[in-house]
C-alpha positions in Angstrom: -55.4 -12.0 -60.1 -54.1 -10.0 -57.0 -50.9 -11.1 -55.2 -49.8 -9.9 -51.7 -46.4 -8.3 -51.7 -44.6 -9.2 -48.6 -42.3 -6.7 -47.2 -39.8 -9.2 -46.7 -39.6 -10.1 -50.7 -36.2 -10.0 -52.4 -36.9 -6.4 -54.2 -37.9 -5.0 -50.7 -34.8 -6.5 -48.7 -32.0 -4.8 -50.9 -33.3 -1.2 -49.8 -33.6 -2.2 -46.3 -30.3 -3.6 -46.0 -28.7 -0.8 -47.7 -30.5 1.7 -45.2 -29.3 -0.3 -42.1 -25.7 -0.5 -43.4 -25.7 3.2 -44.2 -27.1 4.0 -40.7 -24.7 1.8 -39.1 -21.7 3.3 -40.9 -22.9 6.8 -40.1 -23.3 5.8 -36.3 -19.8 4.1 -36.5 -18.3 7.2 -38.1 -19.8 9.5 -35.4 -18.2 7.5 -32.7 -14.8 7.6 -34.4 -15.1 11.5 -34.6 -16.0 11.7 -30.9 -13.1 9.5 -29.9 -10.6 11.4 -32.1 -11.9 14.7 -30.7 -11.6 13.3 -26.9 -8.1 12.4 -27.9 -7.0 15.7 -29.2 -9.0 18.1 -26.5 -9.2 16.2 -23.4 -7.1 17.6 -20.4 -7.4 14.4 -18.5 -4.7 11.9 -19.5 -6.4 9.0 -18.7 -9.2 9.9 -21.3 -6.6 10.7 -24.0 -4.8 7.2 -23.3 -8.1 5.3 -23.6 -9.3 7.2 -26.6 -6.0 6.6 -28.4 -5.9 3.1 -27.2 -9.5 2.5 -28.6 -8.6 4.2 -31.8 -5.9 1.9 -32.6 -7.7 -1.3 -31.5 -10.5 -0.4 -33.9 -8.1 0.3 -36.9 -6.5 -3.2 -36.0 -10.0 -4.8 -36.0 -11.0 -3.2 -39.2 -7.7 -4.5 -40.8 -8.2 -8.0 -39.5 -11.8 -8.4 -40.4 -10.9 -7.0 -44.1 -7.8 -8.8 -45.3 -6.5 -7.7 -48.7 -6.1 -11.3 -50.0 -7.3 -14.6 -49.6 -5.7 -16.6 -46.9 -4.7 -20.2 -46.2 -6.9 -22.1 -43.8 -4.3 -21.9 -40.9 -4.0 -18.2 -41.3 -7.9 -17.8 -41.5 -8.0 -19.7 -38.0 -5.2 -17.4 -36.4 -7.1 -14.3 -37.9 -10.4 -15.4 -36.4 -8.6 -15.7 -33.0 -7.1 -12.1 -33.4 -10.4 -10.7 -34.5 -12.0 -12.2 -31.2 -9.2 -10.9 -28.9 -9.2 -7.3 -30.7 -13.1 -7.2 -30.5 -12.9 -8.2 -26.9 -10.3 -5.2 -26.2 -12.5 -2.8 -28.1 -15.6 -3.7 -26.0 -13.4 -3.5 -22.8 -12.1 0.0 -23.5 -15.5 1.2 -24.7 -16.9 0.0 -21.3 -14.3 2.2 -19.3 
Protein backbone atom coordinates (compact mmCIF):
# COMPACT_ATOMS: atom_id res chain seq x y z
CA UNK A 1 0.00 0.00 0.00
CA UNK A 2 1.34 3.46 -0.94
CA UNK A 3 0.79 6.51 1.25
CA UNK A 4 1.14 10.05 0.03
CA UNK A 5 3.31 12.01 2.45
CA UNK A 6 2.08 15.55 2.88
CA UNK A 7 4.71 18.32 3.07
CA UNK A 8 2.65 19.60 6.01
CA UNK A 9 2.89 16.44 8.10
CA UNK A 10 4.31 16.75 11.61
CA UNK A 11 7.79 15.34 10.82
CA UNK A 12 8.12 17.78 7.92
CA UNK A 13 6.91 20.79 9.91
CA UNK A 14 9.68 20.66 12.50
CA UNK A 15 12.60 21.31 10.08
CA UNK A 16 10.55 23.94 8.29
CA UNK A 17 9.75 25.77 11.53
CA UNK A 18 13.36 25.54 12.67
CA UNK A 19 14.58 26.93 9.35
CA UNK A 20 12.15 29.84 9.45
CA UNK A 21 13.09 30.65 13.05
CA UNK A 22 16.82 30.58 12.30
CA UNK A 23 16.40 32.81 9.21
CA UNK A 24 14.32 35.26 11.25
CA UNK A 25 16.93 35.34 14.01
CA UNK A 26 19.72 35.87 11.48
CA UNK A 27 17.85 38.79 9.91
CA UNK A 28 17.15 40.28 13.33
CA UNK A 29 20.83 39.95 14.25
CA UNK A 30 21.89 41.63 11.02
CA UNK A 31 19.48 44.51 11.67
CA UNK A 32 20.78 44.93 15.24
CA UNK A 33 24.37 44.96 13.98
CA UNK A 34 23.52 47.60 11.38
CA UNK A 35 21.79 49.80 13.94
CA UNK A 36 24.72 49.47 16.37
CA UNK A 37 27.14 50.37 13.58
CA UNK A 38 25.08 53.42 12.66
CA UNK A 39 25.02 54.54 16.29
CA UNK A 40 28.81 54.21 16.51
CA UNK A 41 29.89 55.61 13.15
CA UNK A 42 27.34 58.14 11.92
CA UNK A 43 28.33 61.79 12.04
CA UNK A 44 24.67 62.79 11.91
CA UNK A 45 23.47 63.38 15.49
CA UNK A 46 19.86 62.62 14.51
CA UNK A 47 20.86 59.19 13.14
CA UNK A 48 22.83 58.44 16.31
CA UNK A 49 19.91 59.51 18.52
CA UNK A 50 17.38 57.40 16.59
CA UNK A 51 19.70 54.36 16.45
CA UNK A 52 20.31 54.50 20.21
CA UNK A 53 16.60 54.94 20.96
CA UNK A 54 15.70 52.05 18.64
CA UNK A 55 18.28 49.81 20.26
CA UNK A 56 16.95 50.65 23.71
CA UNK A 57 13.33 50.04 22.75
CA UNK A 58 14.20 46.72 21.09
CA UNK A 59 16.02 45.62 24.24
CA UNK A 60 13.00 46.64 26.33
CA UNK A 61 10.68 44.75 23.98
CA UNK A 62 12.84 41.63 24.31
CA UNK A 63 12.76 41.93 28.10
CA UNK A 64 8.97 42.33 28.10
CA UNK A 65 8.33 39.42 25.74
CA UNK A 66 10.59 37.04 27.68
CA UNK A 67 9.76 37.47 31.38
CA UNK A 68 12.08 35.55 33.74
CA UNK A 69 9.27 34.16 35.90
CA UNK A 70 5.54 33.40 35.62
CA UNK A 71 3.35 36.37 36.48
CA UNK A 72 0.03 37.04 38.14
CA UNK A 73 -2.91 37.81 35.84
CA UNK A 74 -2.82 41.57 36.53
CA UNK A 75 0.90 41.69 35.74
CA UNK A 76 0.29 39.84 32.46
CA UNK A 77 -2.24 42.46 31.35
CA UNK A 78 0.13 45.29 32.27
CA UNK A 79 2.99 43.56 30.43
CA UNK A 80 0.84 43.03 27.32
CA UNK A 81 0.03 46.75 27.27
CA UNK A 82 3.70 47.62 27.69
CA UNK A 83 4.59 45.23 24.84
CA UNK A 84 2.06 46.91 22.55
CA UNK A 85 3.35 50.39 23.43
CA UNK A 86 7.00 49.41 23.00
CA UNK A 87 6.30 47.59 19.72
CA UNK A 88 4.54 50.71 18.42
CA UNK A 89 7.56 52.85 19.33
CA UNK A 90 9.96 50.40 17.65
CA UNK A 91 7.86 50.47 14.49
CA UNK A 92 7.71 54.27 14.60
CA UNK A 93 11.48 54.57 14.96
CA UNK A 94 12.09 52.01 12.20
CA UNK A 95 9.96 54.14 9.89
CA UNK A 96 11.84 57.38 10.59
